[in-house]
TILUMMI-725959 format. One record per atom (N, C-alpha, C): residue number from 1; residue in one letter; atom name; x, y, z. Coordinates in steps of 0.05 Angstrom, whole numbers, always signed. Atoms other than C-alpha are relative to their C-alpha. Last residue first. Layout:
   pos   code   site       px       py       pz
   NUM      A     CA        X        Y        Z
...
//
This chain:
   pos   code   site       px       py       pz
   174      E      N      +24       -8      -13
   174      E     CA    -2078     +396    -2904
   174      E      C      -23       +7      -19
   173      E      N       +6      -26       +5
   173      E     CA    -2024     +357    -2943
   173      E      C      -27       +7      +15
   172      E      N      +26       -5      +13
   172      E     CA    -2001     +292    -2914
   172      E      C       -3      +31       -2
   171      Q      N      +17      -19      -14
   171      Q     CA    -1927     +279    -2898
   171      Q      C      -25       +6      -17
   170      V      N       -6      -25       +7
   170      V     CA    -1902     +215    -2932
   170      V      C      -18      +21      +16
   169      S      N      -13      -11      -22
   169      S     CA    -1909     +148    -2898
   169      S      C       +6      +30       -5
   168      D      N      -28       -2       +4
   168      D     CA    -1963     +122    -2947
   168      D      C      +13      +15      +23
   167      K      N       -8      -27       -2
   167      K     CA    -2031      +99    -2925
   167      K      C      +31       +3       -2
   166      F      N      -28       -6       +0
   166      F     CA    -2062      +34    -2946
   166      F      C       +5      +31       +2
   165      A      N       -9       -7      +28
   165      A     CA    -2135      +31    -2928
   165      A      C      +30       +5       +1
   164      Y      N      -21      -21       +3
   164      Y     CA    -2151       -6    -2864
   164      Y      C       +5       +5      -30
   163      S      N      -26      +12       +0
   163      S     CA    -2217      -45    -2863
   163      S      C      +21      +24       -5
   162      A      N       -1      +28       +1
   162      A     CA    -2288      -34    -2850
   162      A      C      +25      -12       -3
   161      V      N      +13      +11      -26
   161      V     CA    -2287      +37    -2827
   161      V      C       +2      -30       +1
   160      A      N      -23       +5      -19
   160      A     CA    -2239      +50    -2886
   160      A      C      -11       -8      +27
   159      Q      N      -14      +27       +5
   159      Q     CA    -2299      +36    -2932
   159      Q      C      +23       -4      +19
   158      E      N      +18      +21      -11
   158      E     CA    -2334      +97    -2901
   158      E      C       +9      -29       -3
   157      A      N       -2       -4      -29
   157      A     CA    -2275     +142    -2917
   157      A      C      -18      -21      +14
   156      D      N      -28      +12      -10
   156      D     CA    -2270     +115    -2987
   156      D      C       +1       +0      +29
   155      T      N      -23      -15       +4
   155      T     CA    -2346     +132    -2998
   155      T      C      +25      -15       +9
   154      V      N      -15       -1      -26
   154      V     CA    -2399      +79    -3001
   154      V      C      +25      +14       -5
   153      T      N      -25      -14       +1
   153      T     CA    -2449      +85    -3060
   153      T      C      +11       +1      +31
   152      V      N       -3      -20      -18
   152      V     CA    -2503      +31    -3057
   152      V      C      +27      +13       -2
   151      D      N      -28       -6       -5
   151      D     CA    -2523      -12    -3116
   151      D      C       +0      +25      +20
   150      G      N      -14      -21      +20
   150      G     CA    -2592      -39    -3118
   150      G      C      +29       +3       +8
   149      K      N      -29       +6       +7
   149      K     CA    -2643      -83    -3080
   149      K      C      +11      +18      -19
   148      A      N       -4       +2      +28
   148      A     CA    -2706      -53    -3049
   148      A      C      +28       -6       -5
   147      G      N      -27      -12      +12
   147      G     CA    -2733      -57    -2980
   147      G      C       +1       -7      -30
   146      S      N      -22      +19       -3
   146      S     CA    -2787     -103    -2949
   146      S      C      +24      +10      -12
   145      G      N       -2      +19      +21
   145      G     CA    -2846      -56    -2933
   145      G      C      +24      -18       +4
   144      N      N      +24       -1      +16
   144      N     CA    -2837       -2    -2879
   144      N      C       +7      -18      -26
   143      I      N       -2       -8      +28
   143      I     CA    -2779      -19    -2833
   143      I      C      -28       -2      -14
   142      G      N      +21      +15      +11
   142      G     CA    -2780      -18    -2757
   142      G      C       -4      +11      -29
   141      F      N      +15      -15      +20
   141      F     CA    -2712       +9    -2736
   141      F      C      -22      -20      -11
   140      T      N      +14      +19      +18
   140      T     CA    -2680      -14    -2673
   140      T      C      -17      +16      -18
   139      L      N      +25      -10      +14
   139      L     CA    -2626      +27    -2640
   139      L      C      -12      -23      -15
   138      S      N      +14      +21      +14
   138      S     CA    -2571       +8    -2588
   138      S      C      -26      +12      -12
   137      C      N      +27       -9       +8
   137      C     CA    -2524      +59    -2557
   137      C      C       -8      -22      -20
   136      E      N      +10      +16      +22
   136      E     CA    -2462      +37    -2514
   136      E      C      -28       +9       -9
   135      V      N      +29       -5       +4
   135      V     CA    -2423      +82    -2467
   135      V      C       -9      -14      -27
   134      H      N       +7      -24      +16
   134      H     CA    -2355      +51    -2459
   134      H      C      -29       +2       +0
   133      D      N       -1       +1      +30
   133      D     CA    -2344       -2    -2405
   133      D      C       -7      +29      -12
   132      E      N      -24      +14      +11
   132      E     CA    -2327      -10    -2330
   132      E      C       +3       +1      -31
   131      A      N      -25      -10       -9
   131      A     CA    -2375      +39    -2296
   131      A      C      +26      -12      -12
   130      N      N       -9      +10      -27
   130      N     CA    -2435      +24    -2335
   130      N      C      +27      +10       +6
   129      S      N      -28       -9       -9
   129      S     CA    -2467      +66    -2390
   129      S      C       +6      -12      +29
   128      T      N       -9      +13      -22
   128      T     CA    -2523      +41    -2434
   128      T      C      +27       +8       +9
   127      K      N      -26       -8       -7
   127      K     CA    -2562      +82    -2481
   127      K      C       +8      -13      +25
   126      E      N      -10       +6      -26
   126      E     CA    -2624      +49    -2511
   126      E      C      +30       +9       +2
   125      F      N      -25      -14       -5
   125      F     CA    -2668      +69    -2570
   125      F      C       +7       -6      +29
   124      E      N      -13       +3      -29
   124      E     CA    -2727      +29    -2595
   124      E      C      +27      +15       +0
   123      T      N      +20      +11      -19
   123      T     CA    -2777      +36    -2651
   123      T      C      +13       -4      +27
   122      I      N      -14      +13      -24
   122      I     CA    -2737      +81    -2698
   122      I      C      -21       -8      +20
   121      Y      N       +0      -17      -22
   121      Y     CA    -2778      +91    -2764
   121      Y      C      +16      -14      +24
   120      G      N      +14       +8      -22
   120      G     CA    -2772      +62    -2831
   120      G      C       +3      +19      +22
   119      Q      N      +12      -23      -14
   119      Q     CA    -2744      +66    -2900
   119      Q      C      -16      -11      +23
   118      F      N      +21       +2      -18
   118      F     CA    -2698      +14    -2933
   118      F      C      -10      +27       +9
   117      Y      N      +10      -27      -10
   117      Y     CA    -2648       +7    -2988
   117      Y      C      -25       -4      +16
   116      M      N      +29       -5       -2
   116      M     CA    -2609      -56    -3004
   116      M      C       -6      +28      +12
   115      G      N      +12       -5      -24
   115      G     CA    -2539      -75    -3027
   115      G      C      -30       +4       -1
   114      K      N      +26      +13       -2
   114      K     CA    -2489      -92    -3078
   114      K      C      -12       +5      +27
   113      F      N       +2      +27      -11
   113      F     CA    -2432      -42    -3077
   113      F      C      -29      -10       -2
   112      K      N      +26      +12       +1
   112      K     CA    -2413      +22    -3114
   112      K      C       +0      -28       +8
   111      N      N       +9       +0      -27
   111      N     CA    -2350      +61    -3098
   111      N      C      -29      -10       +2
   110      S      N      -20       -7      -21
   110      S     CA    -2339      +74    -3173
   110      S      C      -13       +2      +27
   109      G      N      -10      -27       -6
   109      G     CA    -2389      +41    -3217
   109      G      C      +19       +1      +22
   108      T      N       -9      -12      +24
   108      T     CA    -2432      -21    -3224
   108      T      C       +7      +29       +5
   107      G      N      +23       -6      +18
   107      G     CA    -2433      -60    -3159
   107      G      C       +9      +13      -26
   106      A      N       -1      -25      +14
   106      A     CA    -2376      -95    -3124
   106      A      C      -27       +5      -16
   105      E      N      +13       +4      +25
   105      E     CA    -2393     -150    -3075
   105      E      C       -2      +28      -15
   104      D      N      -14      +21      +15
   104      D     CA    -2345     -155    -3016
   104      D      C      -14       -6      -27
   103      L      N      -23      -10      +14
   103      L     CA    -2366      -87    -2990
   103      L      C      +15      -21      -13
   102      N      N      -20      +23       -1
   102      N     CA    -2436     -113    -2978
   102      N      C      +23       +9      -16
   101      A      N      -19       +5      +21
   101      A     CA    -2480      -49    -2968
   101      A      C      +20      -23       +6
   100      E      N      -17      +23       -9
   100      E     CA    -2543      -40    -2926
   100      E      C      +19       -4      -25
    99      W      N      -12      +16      +20
    99      W     CA    -2575      +28    -2936
    99      W      C      +16      -19      +12
    98      I      N      -21      +19       -8
    98      I     CA    -2623      +60    -2887
    98      I      C      +11      -14      -25
    97      E      N      -10      +18      +22
    97      E     CA    -2669     +120    -2895
    97      E      C      +23      -16      +10
    96      I      N      -29       +4       +3
    96      I     CA    -2703     +146    -2832
    96      I      C       +3      -18      -25
    95      L      N       -7      +22      +16
    95      L     CA    -2775     +175    -2826
    95      L      C      +31       -1       -5
    94      K      N      -11       -7      +25
    94      K     CA    -2784     +225    -2769
    94      K      C       +9      -27      -16
    93      D      N      +14      +18      +20
    93      D     CA    -2830     +208    -2712
    93      D      C       +8       +6      -29
    92      T      N      +17      -16      +18
    92      T     CA    -2809     +268    -2670
    92      T      C      -12      -16      -23
    91      D      N      +18      -15      -17
    91      D     CA    -2781     +230    -2610
    91      D      C      -18      +15      -17
    90      M      N      +19      +19      -14
    90      M     CA    -2748     +178    -2657
    90      M      C      -21      +16      +16
    89      A      N      +17      +11      +21
    89      A     CA    -2716     +231    -2701
    89      A      C      -22      -18      +12
    88      E      N      +21      -20       +4
    88      E     CA    -2688     +263    -2637
    88      E      C      -21       -7      -22
    87      E      N      +19       +0      -24
    87      E     CA    -2654     +198    -2621
    87      E      C      -20      +21       -3
    86      L      N      +18      +23       +2
    86      L     CA    -2628     +194    -2693
    86      L      C      -18       -2      +24
    85      K      N      +21       -6      +21
    85      K     CA    -2601     +264    -2690
    85      K      C      -20      -22       -2
    84      G      N      +18      -18      -11
    84      G     CA    -2565     +248    -2622
    84      G      C      -23       +9      -21
    83      I      N      +15      +15      -22
    83      I     CA    -2534     +185    -2650
    83      I      C      -23      +19      +11
    82      M      N      +18      +17      +13
    82      M     CA    -2510     +224    -2712
    82      M      C      -20      -15      +20
    81      T      N      +25      -12       +3
    81      T     CA    -2479     +281    -2675
    81      T      C      -21      -21      -11
    80      D      N      +17      +12      +21
    80      D     CA    -2419     +247    -2645
    80      D      C      -25      +17       -1
    79      G      N       +8      -17      +22
    79      G     CA    -2373     +293    -2608
    79      G      C      -18       -9      -20
    78      K      N       +0      -27      -11
    78      K     CA    -2342     +237    -2567
    78      K      C       -6      +18      -24
    77      S      N      -23      -13       +8
    77      S     CA    -2363     +170    -2600
    77      S      C       -1      +30      +12
    76      L      N       +5      -30       +3
    76      L     CA    -2417     +129    -2567
    76      L      C      +29      +14       -4
    75      I      N      -14      -14      -25
    75      I     CA    -2398      +54    -2577
    75      I      C       -5      +30       -6
    74      A      N      -25      -15       +3
    74      A     CA    -2447      +26    -2628
    74      A      C       +9      +11      +26
    73      T      N      -12       -3      -27
    73      T     CA    -2505      -26    -2634
    73      T      C      +28      +16       -4
    72      V      N      -27       -9       -1
    72      V     CA    -2549      -24    -2695
    72      V      C       +8       +5      +29
    71      T      N      -12       -7      -25
    71      T     CA    -2612      -62    -2709
    71      T      C      +28      +10       -4
    70      I      N      -29       -1       +1
    70      I     CA    -2655      -70    -2771
    70      I      C       +9      +12      +26
    69      E      N      -13      -18      -19
    69      E     CA    -2726      -97    -2769
    69      E      C      +31       +1       -6
    68      T      N      -29       +0       -1
    68      T     CA    -2767     -128    -2824
    68      T      C       +6      +21      +22
    67      E      N       -9      -26      -14
    67      E     CA    -2839     -153    -2823
    67      E      C      +31       +0       +1
    66      S      N      -29       +1      -10
    66      S     CA    -2868     -200    -2872
    66      S      C       +6      +27      +12
    65      V      N      -16      -20      +14
    65      V     CA    -2945     -200    -2878
    65      V      C      +29       -3      +14
    64      G      N       +8      -28       -4
    64      G     CA    -2983     -263    -2858
    64      G      C      +20      +17      -15
    63      P      N      -23      -20      -10
    63      P     CA    -2975     -334    -2882
    63      P      C      -11      +29       +1
    62      T      N       +3      -23      +18
    62      T     CA    -3040     -379    -2885
    62      T      C      +22      +21       +9
    61      R      N      -12      -24       -8
    61      R     CA    -3027     -448    -2855
    61      R      C       -4      +23      -22
    60      I      N      -13      -14      +22
    60      I     CA    -3072     -507    -2863
    60      I      C       +9      +27      +11
    59      N      N       -4      -28       +2
    59      N     CA    -3086     -555    -2806
    59      N      C      +11       +9      -29
    58      G      N      -26      -10      -16
    58      G     CA    -3110     -625    -2817
    58      G      C       +0      +31       -4
    57      D      N      -25      +14      +12
    57      D     CA    -3158     -661    -2867
    57      D      C      +26       +8      +15
    56      K      N       +6      +29       -3
    56      K     CA    -3223     -642    -2829
    56      K      C      +24      -16      -10
    55      T      N      +20      +13      +20
    55      T     CA    -3199     -572    -2827
    55      T      C       -1      -29       +7
    54      A      N       +6      +29       -2
    54      A     CA    -3166     -528    -2772
    54      A      C      -18      -10      -21
    53      T      N      +27       +4       +3
    53      T     CA    -3140     -460    -2795
    53      T      C       -4      -31       +2
    52      S      N       +7      +30       +4
    52      S     CA    -3071     -437    -2774
    52      S      C      -29       -3       +2
    51      D      N      +24      +11      -13
    51      D     CA    -3049     -365    -2783
    51      D      C       -4      -28       -8
    50      A      N      +17      +16      +18
    50      A     CA    -2978     -349    -2802
    50      A      C      -24       -9      +17
    49      D      N      +17      +16      -15
    49      D     CA    -2932     -296    -2772
    49      D      C      -18      -16      -21
    48      K      N      +26       +2      +12
    48      K     CA    -2873     -271    -2814
    48      K      C      -18      -19      +18
    47      S      N      +16      +21      -12
    47      S     CA    -2805     -249    -2792
    47      S      C      -29       +2      -12
    46      K      N      +27       +2      +16
    46      K     CA    -2747     -214    -2826
    46      K      C      -15      -21      +16
    45      T      N      +17      +23       -6
    45      T     CA    -2686     -192    -2783
    45      T      C      -27       +2      -17
    44      R      N      +26       -2      +13
    44      R     CA    -2631     -148    -2802
    44      R      C      -15      -24       +2
    43      G      N      +16      +24       +7
    43      G     CA    -2571     -138    -2757
    43      G      C      -24       +6      -16
    42      N      N      +23       -8      +13
    42      N     CA    -2513      -90    -2741
    42      N      C      -17      -27       -5
    41      E      N      +17      +21      +13
    41      E     CA    -2458      -98    -2693
    41      E      C      -25      +12      -12
    40      T      N      -10      +27       -9
    40      T     CA    -2400      -60    -2660
    40      T      C      -16      -23      -13
    39      T      N      +23      +20       +0
    39      T     CA    -2411       +6    -2695
    39      T      C      +12      -27       +7
    38      F      N       -6      +22      -20
    38      F     CA    -2353      +53    -2675
    38      F      C      -24      -20       +3
    37      A      N      -25       +4       -9
    37      A     CA    -2382     +114    -2716
    37      A      C       +2      -24      +21
    36      I      N       -1       -6      -31
    36      I     CA    -2450     +108    -2746
    36      I      C      +27       -8       +8
    35      V      N       -1      +22      -20
    35      V     CA    -2446     +105    -2822
    35      V      C       +3      +11      +29
    34      K      N      -24       +2      -15
    34      K     CA    -2472     +164    -2862
    34      K      C       +1      -26      +18
    33      G      N       +0      +21      -20
    33      G     CA    -2523     +175    -2917
    33      G      C      +25       -3      +14
    32      A      N       -4      +29      +10
    32      A     CA    -2513     +239    -2953
    32      A      C       -5      -18      +24
    31      T      N      -18      +20      -15
    31      T     CA    -2541     +305    -2928
    31      T      C       +2      -26      -14
    30      T      N      -23      -14      -14
    30      T     CA    -2573     +368    -2957
    30      T      C      +20      -18      +11
    29      S      N      -12      -21      +20
    29      S     CA    -2627     +346    -3007
    29      S      C      +26      +14      +10
    28      A      N      -10      +12      +26
    28      A     CA    -2641     +281    -2970
    28      A      C      +11      +19      -18
    27      E      N      -28      -14       +5
    27      E     CA    -2648     +317    -2901
    27      E      C      +12      -10      -27
    26      E      N       +5      -28       +7
    26      E     CA    -2724     +300    -2897
    26      E      C      +26      +17       -5
    25      A      N      +11       -3      +28
    25      A     CA    -2707     +226    -2899
    25      A      C       -4      +30       -9
    24      I      N      +28       -9       -4
    24      I     CA    -2663     +226    -2837
    24      I      C      -10      +10      -28
    23      R      N       +5      -30       +4
    23      R     CA    -2601     +190    -2860
    23      R      C      -31       +4       +7
    22      F      N      +26      -10      -10
    22      F     CA    -2568     +123    -2845
    22      F      C       -3      +30       -7
    21      L      N       -1      -29       +0
    21      L     CA    -2512      +81    -2874
    21      L      C      -30      +11       +6
    20      Y      N      +25      -12       +1
    20      Y     CA    -2503       +7    -2858
    20      Y      C       +4      +30       -1
    19      V      N       +3      -25      -14
    19      V     CA    -2441      -33    -2871
    19      V      C      -27      +12       -4
    18      I      N      +29       -8       +4
    18      I     CA    -2431     -106    -2886
    18      I      C       -3      +24      +17
    17      R      N       +2       -7      +31
    17      R     CA    -2354     -120    -2893
    17      R      C      -29       +7       -7
    16      K      N       -9      -28       +2
    16      K     CA    -2345     -117    -2815
    16      K      C       -4       +9      -30
    15      G      N      +19      -22      -10
    15      G     CA    -2386     -179    -2808
    15      G      C       +6      +28       -6
    14      Q      N       -6      -10      -28
    14      Q     CA    -2336     -220    -2849
    14      Q      C      -21      +22       +4
    13      V      N       +1      -28       -4
    13      V     CA    -2365     -253    -2913
    13      V      C       +4       +7      +30
    12      A      N      +20      -12      -16
    12      A     CA    -2347     -326    -2920
    12      A      C       +4      +29       +1
    11      E      N      -10      -12      -24
    11      E     CA    -2306     -347    -2980
    11      E      C      -21      +13      +17
    10      A      N       +9      -30       -6
    10      A     CA    -2336     -394    -3030
    10      A      C      +13       +8      +26
     9      F      N      -23      -17       -2
     9      F     CA    -2296     -458    -3045
     9      F      C       -5      +29       +3
     8      V      N      -19      +11      -20
     8      V     CA    -2350     -509    -3029
     8      V      C      +23      +18       +3
     7      Q      N       +6       -7      -26
     7      Q     CA    -2402     -466    -3064
     7      Q      C      +19       -9      +21
     6      L      N      -15      -23       -7
     6      L     CA    -2367     -475    -3130
     6      L      C       -5       +9      +28
     5      G      N      +16      -24       +3
     5      G     CA    -2397     -545    -3134
     5      G      C      +18      +24      +10
     4      Y      N      +13      -11      -21
     4      Y     CA    -2343     -600    -3134
     4      Y      C      -15      +25       -6
     3      K      N       +9      -28       +6
     3      K     CA    -2318     -646    -3186
     3      K      C      -17       +9      +25
     2      K      N      +25       -8      -14
     2      K     CA    -2276     -708    -3169
     2      K      C       -7      +28       -7
     1      M      N       +0      -25      -15
     1      M     CA    -2223     -731    -3217
     1      M      C      -27       +7      +10
//
């Protein structure tokens, strides 16, 4: 009998199962982190420059400081307030808190998922509106430090963004 490593049978994580929540840091006592409606893509990039020094034996490399950027692209939702708040936060240099949660990896506790926490500033904001498509907003966040791992709370409503939750056919109460 042939034995295989567990990695061979691992399932891939779908992009919609990684969610990002955002909050302006100064609103921490009044507001929870929120997802941006109609997000089409998120990304997290780490990069590091390295200096090269010539020696008689050949070049040696000295790594620099790691830099992290987080990006989000979303279709603008009618009545959306989050995009506007984030654009204003960029204009006034407000610190943003960002949580990245993997909904396929349960954390410890109800509605908790493995993830990371970041703080940073918005470094780019773009709103694109062409005649044939919906208005699209793209934001880039320059992150301070490298983030911290932990469990992220994601509400049932925010989890529903990543997948349909079962809903019964009975009349709902208001």
